C-alpha positions, -999 to +999 in steps of 0.1 A: -593-424-496-587-394-476-588-398-437-594-360-424-604-375-386-597-398-366-632-406-345-634-423-310-644-454-327-613-456-352-589-444-323-600-480-305-596-497-332-559-486-341-548-491-304-567-527-307-548-531-339-510-519-325-516-541-294-525-574-317-495-566-336-473-560-310-484-598-296-480-611-330-440-607-322-434-606-284-410-634-290-387-616-316-388-585-296-374-609-269-348-620-290-333-588-292-319-587-257-283-575-255-269-604-233-272-638-245-287-647-206-323-655-202-337-622-191-352-610-227-386-597-218-385-561-236-413-577-256-431-592-227-432-561-207-444-542-235-471-564-245-488-568-209-483-529-205-500-522-242-525-548-233-536-533-199-541-497-219-566-509-246-582-531-213-590-498-196-596-480-232-627-504-239-642-499-205-647-466-221-660-477-257-688-457-253-678-421-243-675-413-277-649-391-276-607-395-285-596-377-252-617-398-231-603-430-248-565-416-246-574-404-212-587-443-205-550-455-222-528-432-205-543-448-171-545-486-183-512-481-194-496-466-164-512-494-139-499-522-164-468-507-168-436-530-165-399-526-171-381-497-183-399-506-217-433-505-202-432-471-182-417-454-214-443-466-236-468-455-209-451-419-205-448-418-248-491-419-246-495-400-213-480-371-233-501-380-266-536-384-242-527-344-227-522-329-262-556-342-276-578-345-239-603-323-250-607-335-287-639-357-301-619-366-328-585-353-341-574-341-374-534-344-392-518-318-371-534-331-336-523-364-345-487-355-352-487-331-326-498-359-301-467-377-311-449-353-303-462-342-269-455-381-258-419-379-268-414-349-245-435-362-218-415-394-224-380-376-222-386-354-190-394-389-172-362-408-180-334-393-158-303-402-179-316-404-217-298-427-239-296-424-279-302-451-298-329-470-281-369-469-281-365-429-270-347-418-303-366-442-323-399-422-309-385-383-312-373-387-346-410-404-359-426-376-342-403-349-357-411-362-391-447-368-383-448-328-376-427-318-404-454-338-426-487-320-409-472-291-426-482-304-464-510-329-456-546-333-436-544-368-444-543-387-413-530-420-426-504-398-440-492-384-406-491-420-392-475-439-426-446-411-425-443-415-384-441-455-391-415-451-418-391-426-403-394-453-368-380-476-394-352-458-402-343-450-370-347-482-358-322-493-386-297-466-376-296-476-336-267-501-341-247-470-353-263-449-324-251-475-296-224-492-298-237-525-279-262-528-306-236-528-331-213-555-311-238-578-306-256-573-344-287-567-335-320-532-332-328-518-299-356-542-288-378-511-272-380-492-308-387-525-321-415-532-305-424-495-312-426-499-347-449-530-341-469-511-323-471-480-353-474-510-376-505-525-361-521-485-359-514-473-393-531-509-405-566-499-387-566-465-399-560-479-435-587-499-429-564-533-437-558-563-419-524-567-398-520-605-411-543-629-429-526-659-405-515-638-374-526-657-342-548-652-319-534-630-293-525-646-264-541-641-231-517-621-212-508-632-173-532-603-161-559-618-180-555-653-172-552-644-135-587-625-137-602-651-158-594-678-133-605-659-100-633-646-110-647-681-124-637-700-093-646-674-065-681-671-081-688-710-070-672-707-033-695-707-007-669-685+015-685-698+053-676-735+043-642-733+035-626-767+032-595-760+017-580-727+032-557-712+002-566-695-027-535-703-048-525-685-081-496-692-101-484-693-141-461-720-155-438-713-179-441-739-205-413-723-229-379-727-202-350-738-213-333-741-183-340-775-176-361-808-185-394-810-183-425-829-187-452-830-218-478-807-208-511-820-216-538-800-205-566-827-198-544-851-175-530-816-160-561-810-152-572-846-137-540-842-118-544-811-103-579-823-086-562-842-057-546-810-044-583-791-034-612-777-054-624-749-074-600-754-099-591-737-134-568-743-157-562-717-188-536-729-210-517-713-243-490-724-257-466-707-233-484-701-205-504-720-179-526-702-159-539-722-126-561-713-100-570-739-073-584-736-037-554-762-019-554-769+017-513-777+011-500-752-019-471-762-015-474-798-028-498-780-057-462-759-066-441-787-064-462-811-090-469-782-115-428-770-115-427-803-135-441-788-165-423-755-164-410-726-144-435-708-119-436-676-125-461-651-106-470-672-076-503-656-045-511-680-022-541-659+003-554-678+034-589-676+027-605-680+065-581-654+076-598-629+046-630-646+053-627-636+095-617-601+088-644-595+060-670-609+086-657-593+112-659-558+094-695-562+086-704-570+118-689-540+133-703-519+103-740-536+113-735-518+148-740-484+158-713-462+172-719-452+204-691-424+212-662-410+193-654-414+158-646-445+138-611-462+151-579-467+129-551-483+134-523-461+143-500-456+115-463-461+116-435-441+108-423-458+078-434-490+057-412-510+034-418-524-001-392-552-020-393-568-052-378-603-050-381-635-064-378-668-046-387-682-011-353-678+009-347-646-006-383-633+000-377-645+038-346-628+041-364-594+032-390-601+055-370-610+086-349-575+077-379-555+086-398-558+047-440-549+050-446-563+015-426-581-009-442-579-045-428-616-062-405-604-093-373-597-104-356-606-141-381-621-163-406-612-139-409-579-139-441-564-114-467-538-130-471-502-113-504-516-099-488-547-082-462-519-062-496-495-056-515-528-040-488-534-022-481-495-008-519-493-003-520-524+020-492-503+045-502-484+073-474-455+072-468-422+070-440-427+042-431-457+020-398-470+011-395-490-025-369-511-027-372-523-067-336-544-065-336-545-103-325-518-129-355-527-152-382-518-125-367-489-112-388-468-136-419-485-124-413-478-092-407-442-095-441-441-112-460-450-080-456-416-064-480-405-093-508-425-080-506-428-043-514-401-018-486-418+010-456-401+004-431-424-014-395-427-018-374-449-041-342-461-036-328-472-070-312-508-062-304-526-088-298-561-075-310-584-047-276-579-027-280-537-030-318-543-018-305-561+014-277-535+020-297-508+017-323-522+042-291-530+067-287-490+067-324-482+074-337-467+105-369-459+115-357-435+141-342-410+111-359-385+087-367-401+051-338-376+039-314-392+063-326-425+048-331-423+015-293-411+016-281-436+040-295-462+019-284-449-012-246-447-001-250-484+015-263-500-019-237-481-039-210-495-018-216-533-029-205-550-054-228-574-068-224-602-092-245-634-104-237-664-122-262-675-149-261-694-183-262-681-222-296-693-242-277-687-274-241-683-289-228-650-292-200-624-288-196-599-263-166-577-256-147-599-274-156-629-259-167-659-277-201-669-259-218-705-268-255-717-258-254-730-223-219-716-212-220-701-179-216-663-175-202-649-145-220-612-145-204-579-123-226-550-122-241-555-149-213-567-176-204-600-184-168-610-167-161-644-172-171-669-194-166-708-187-180-744-196-179-756-157-203-739-129-182-742-099-147-729-116-166-699-134-188-691-100-147-690-085-134-668-111-161-646-110-157-643-069-120-640-069-127-609-092-153-597-073-129-598-042-101-578-055-076-563-029-104-552-004-128-570+010-143-583+047-176-601+041-189-620+012-222-631+007-238-658-010-269-666-026-278-697-041-306-703-062-333-733-068-311-748-092-282-757-066-281-773-039-269-768-001-238-790-004-232-771-038-231-743-024-207-752+009-186-768-012-178-739-034-177-716-003-152-742+012-128-740-015-129-699-015-123-700+021-091-720+019-080-691-008-089-663+017-089-677+047-091-636+060-125-628+044-160-638+064-182-660+041-219-660+046-240-682+031-278-683+024-302-702+005-321-678-023-344-704-040-343-675-071-351-687-104-327-677-135-294-674-114-274-701-101-258-677-074-264-642-064-230-626-046-223-597-027-188-584-017-187-557+005 
């Protein structure tokens, strides 16, 4: 049947279907990670990003126009964007939304043009586009759609053409990007986009994705919202017995260490000992917990028995309630003279992304105003960074993403907030620390940007983690469970002993010139193990100053900085 026009309700269903199909295949997209390290989060990032966009669309479901829905989709994607893949996805549909902004319905040619505009917008957002990635898949698919639009008025035919070309281009990505061919995978972002297009086409043709498709999982944003809203509705803020609103998510699927079997009913019963206003929402992989606790650390320690903790958020409710009460009191008191008194803005504010209590404490001690919980495997959204920026009363904000997959997300913040923002493209925790040490509140933001960028680039960064699967990278045979020594994103050392692998990596990093080596040990390394490693290295390099810090970071046993 000829489908000439896409109306608002159909467009919403297309995006819901695309999001549902991507959600169904999240883990298969994550598994396409080039390196066999525990940071495959492309599928998760795209899934959470698109879920945020569709959620915003649903708020405008009654608008009646494709243009309004596309605008809402774009807004939701922008605020929810996580990681490079999420940012690129948001830009693809940002351009799409611009193309249809004034349209009540769209026809075949307008649909093809919207895909084309999306590609143009996404390419502009990426400073150095790499061929063989999701950008290539989107571009070739859009080009095919534009050509087909000259010979058909059927929107379903256009969508089918776009999807088929996306699939063909995805299959060719290993020939365009050598690292994909070497590891035997296609581009993860491109695969995610194909799943989205599959869902969109199915809805356009009136088909179901698959009869056995699982229910859409609650993403971390939905879990957090559900838990907090439910519990807060029951709280009398004037009678606070347990003073800390504590929220966190347990990742039950960790393979990094042994955990106890999770039973939701037993877990909920055990958590009651730590406080009140408890809400537990769980699926097969994630458990969202909201509790008002007097000693939140006890609750967190107990929860760690069942998996890795992510997205930890603790608020002092007594302090919040006092602020709210004072605000209401001030608002009800007539102002007798002058205007409203506002806190004087300082010249600079700094936002940093970090994971691990020790690392967070280090950043705060160096003057960071807001630390956003995140890093590898847990990329924060644009909205989380925006919220952090808005909490700071400053004339200029500096953001340190400290991860290569968060840089693009950080750069989107300036499109949303009114305060001028400078993003220092730090790609690791050591680079972020070096940039901070080069910062001076007395300098102009141009001088700070230059000095911080130079300082971060002068640091050699390394990390020690483990392999999550068998693989072969740069001719090196890697087995699941091997320790991996990584320098500047490249696997340099593969070993079966953690200490020996760490020593070999550091010896390679130190080279001939080094004055200071900083060792930050993670939550799975003891203080004794870290100091023993440094002691053995000090005997080899007596002229080098070694600094040891407890980072408490997940994923990486050690982070190294060589200067």
